N, C-alpha and C positions, 0 to 999 in steps of 0.2 A: 449494657453498652449504650453510650450516649448517641443522640441523633446525629451530632456533627461527625462523630467517628464513623458511624454507619455510612453516612453520605460519602465520606472520604474513601472508605474501603470500596464502595461500589464505583466511585469515580476511578480509582486505581484499576479495578477489575475491567472496567469498560475500556480504559486506556490501553491496558495490556492486550485486550481482544482486538482493538483497532490496529495496534502496532503489529501483532502477529499476522493479522489479515493482510496488512500492507506489504509485509515481507513475503508471505507465502503465496498469496494470490497475485502479488505484484510481479513475481518472476514469471508466472505462467501467462499473465496478461501481456507482459513484455515480450515473451516468446511469440505470442499470437500476433503482436504488432510487427515483430521482426520476420515473421514467416515469409521466406523468399518465394516469389511467384515464378522464378526462372529455374527452379531446381526441385523437382518432385521428390527425389530420394532424400534430400536434406529436409524438406518439409515433413516427410514421414518420420525421420529420425528426431526432429524437434518435437513433433507430436508425441512420439514414444517417450521422450524424456519427461513429459508432464502427465502422461496418461494415467499413472496410478495415483496421482496426487491432486490434480486440478479441481476436481469436483468437491473433494473433502476440504480443500483450502477455503472454500466459500462458507464453510460452517462457522468460521470465526466472524464473518460479516453478520451472519444471522445472530450469533451470540452477542455481538456488540449492539446491534439494533434492539435485541430483546432486553438487554440490560438497561439501555436508555429508556425503553418503554415502561418497564416495571419499576425501575428505581428512580427515574427522573421524568415522570409523565408530563409535567408542565413543559419541560425543555423539549421532549419528544414532539409534542403538538406544535410548538413554535418552529422547531427545526424543519419539520416536514410540511408545515404550512408555507414556509418560504421556499422550500427546495423540492416541492412535489413534482415540478416539471422536469428538472434534471435527474431526479431520482427515478422518474418513470422511464426516461431515456436510458438510464443506467441499467434498469431491469430489462429493458428491451435488448440492450447489448448483451447482457448475461444470458438471456433466452436464446438469442441468435448464436452465441458461442456454443451453448449446449446442443442445440439442434444441429449446427454445422459439424460439431465434433462427432456426433453419432451418424449423421447422414453421409459423411465422407467415407465411412467404413462400409456403407451398404449400397451406395449408388454405383452407377456404371463408371468405367474408366474415363469416359469423355466428360462426365459431369463432376468428377472429383475436384478439379481445379475451381469450379464454381463454389463448392462448399468450403474449400480452403480460403477463397477470397472472403466468403461470409464469416468464417472464423476470424480472419484478420480484421475485417470491418467491425465485428462485434467486440473484439478486444480493444480496438482503438476507441470506439464509442464509449465503452465502459470506463476505460482509463481517463479519457477526457472529461467525462461527466463527474467522476470522482474528484478530479482536480478542480473542476469548475465549482463543485459544491464546497470544496475546501476554501477556494477564493471567496465565495459568497459568505462563508462562515467568518473568515478573517475580517471581511469588510462590514460585519454586523448586519448582513442581509439588506444592505442599501440597494435602492433601485436606480441609482444614478448610472450614467454612461461610463464614468470612471470605474465604478465598482464592477460593471459588466466586463470592461476591458481587462481589469485585473483578474477577474475570475477566468477569463479565456487564457490569459497568460499562465495562470496557475494550472489550468487544464493541460496546456502544452508541457509545462514543467513536470507535472506528475507523470504524464505519458512518457516523457524522455527518461525519467528516473526509473520507471518500470522497465523500460528497454535496457537500462544499465544493469539492473539486477537480473533481467532475463539473459543478457549476454554472459554475465558471471555464472549463472546457473548452467548455461550451455558449455562453458569452459569446463565446468566440473563434471558434466554428464556425457560429454561427447569426445570424439577423437578425430584425428585426421583433418580433412579439408573443412569439415563443419566447425571444428574447434578453432582452426586458423581464422575462419570467417568470424567466429564469435569474438576472437581477440580484436579484430578490426572494429567490430561493433562496440566493444567495451571501450576502446580508445576514443572513438567518436563521441559516444554518449557520456563518457566521463566529463568531457569538456562542456557539452550541452547541459548536462545536469548541474554542473558547478555554476555555470552562468545563471541558470534558472533559479537555483536555490538562493544565490546571492541577491538576485533581482527581487524575488518574492520577500526575502528577509528584510531588505532595505525598505521596500514599499510598506511592509507591515509596520516598521518603526515610524514611517512618515505618517501613515493614516491612523495609527493608534497611539496617541500621546501617552497614554498610561503604560503601554508596552515599552515605549522609548524610555520613560522615566524608570521603570523597573530594571531594564537592562543596564542602565548607567548609574544606578544607585551604588554607592560605595559598599554597602553591606552585602550586595549580591555580586560583587566584583569577581569572585572566584568562579561562580557559575557562568557569568557573562564572558569570562575568558576561556574556560575549559571547553564549553560546547562548540563554539566556532573553531577553536583550535583543533579539536578532534576531527571535525569535518574536513578542515583544510588538510590535515595530515593524511586522512583517508584518501582524498582525491590525489594528493601527491604520490602516495604509495601506489595507487592504481595506475597512474602514468608511468611510474617506475617499473611496475610489473610488465607493461607492454614491451619495454626495451630489455628487461632482464626477467625472463619468465621464471616464476617460482617453481620449486620442485613439486609442491602440492597443488593440484588443480583446484582444490577447494579454497585456496588463499584469497583469490579475488572475491569470491562469494562472501566469505567471512568479513572482508573489509567493507563491502557494500552494505552488508547487514549492520555493521557498526555505524556507517553513515546514516542509515535509516534510523537507528536508535538515537543517535545524537540529534538529528533534525527533529525527530518527534519529541525528544526531551526539551529541546529549545521551544517548540510550539507549546507544550504543556506549561513550561515555565512562564511563557509570555502571558498566558491567560488565566492560570490558576489564581483564585478559586472559581472563576467564572466558567460556567458551562455554555453560556451564550455571551460572547464578548461584550463587556461593559453594560450588560442588561440583567443577567440572571446568574446567581451563584449556585453552586452545587447544593448548598444548604437550603436555599429558597425553593429549589426545584425538586428536592427529594420527597419521596413518599413518606407516609407516617412511619415512625420508628418501629412500631409493631409489625408492619408489613415488611420492612427491610430486614428485621430479625428473622422472620419466617423465610423470606426469599434467600437470605444468606445461607441457610442450611442447604437448600437445593443447589445454590451456586457452588458451594464447597464440594458438592458431589459431582455436579455436571462438568465444571471447568477442568478439574484434574482428569476426569474420564476422557474428555475431548483431547486434552494435552497428551495423555498416555497413548491414545489411539493414533494421534498424529505422529508421535515419536516412533511408535512401533511400525507404522506404515513406511516411514522414511528409513528405518533400519532394515526392513525386509527388502526394500527396493533400492538399497544403497549401491554405489558403484556406477559404472558406466551403463548407459541405456543400451539395450540391444535393438536389433532390427525390428521394425514394426511388423506385426503379423495379426491378422484377424481370424485365423483358423482355430 
């Protein structure tokens, strides 16, 4: 197997891991951000809806970082050299979420709201840092004020999009007053997410001339037309759902997942084959072919195992979430 093919395979595997993480951990981060401070029963039901899944969802983040480290060590060192500070804050947010999730179940009734606020703060910090790192990546790790402002904008956009998929997940997993509230969240964050994605996309075209050239090349016209069209259709459908509720509660979640896949495809199309925009390609950053061949054997065992476990857990805990109980 050629070195170029091996590098491409690992780039695809890493991209899949990042996408799955964004979808799966995205909804439980979104639910953490949406956690209402004025209604404890709804907070409990929201926590119950993610309880069996949220910790395992983060496995895909570990997988993506691990693939980056072992398959593209040069890129790994450069990425975390520039992003060590937001990555540290992101880890702090993840730790805060984990601690708060467990402590809210073991603390006194009077202190429980404090840990709920900590869970909410940890979710917001994690989401914003992930968006901030995405913005820094798109800007090629520039240290300018403009790059910092764009990264902050991306942080807000990613947080809003996580709230969107979190609301869609709640519609699927809840009933009654909480589901009605989730529909309102979906309606609001559909608009916010749409504006955020459009703004980030346009800015990306402006600051990266190579990306602009690729999107408007005649040979890539089909891709350039299909991806934004699918996103636009997805947002229109979500707005339609708010006024004409679908019979299947899973419909909004499936549409939002489609939007995630379309936007991720657009991002990958913008920068491929660069693993660091305009600086380093996947072939330049790849490990030795002998190492990649050996690692691929393990990856072909580990990744399907994680995927099967994830699918099985979602099958076992399918349907509406039940009332939260720690007994």
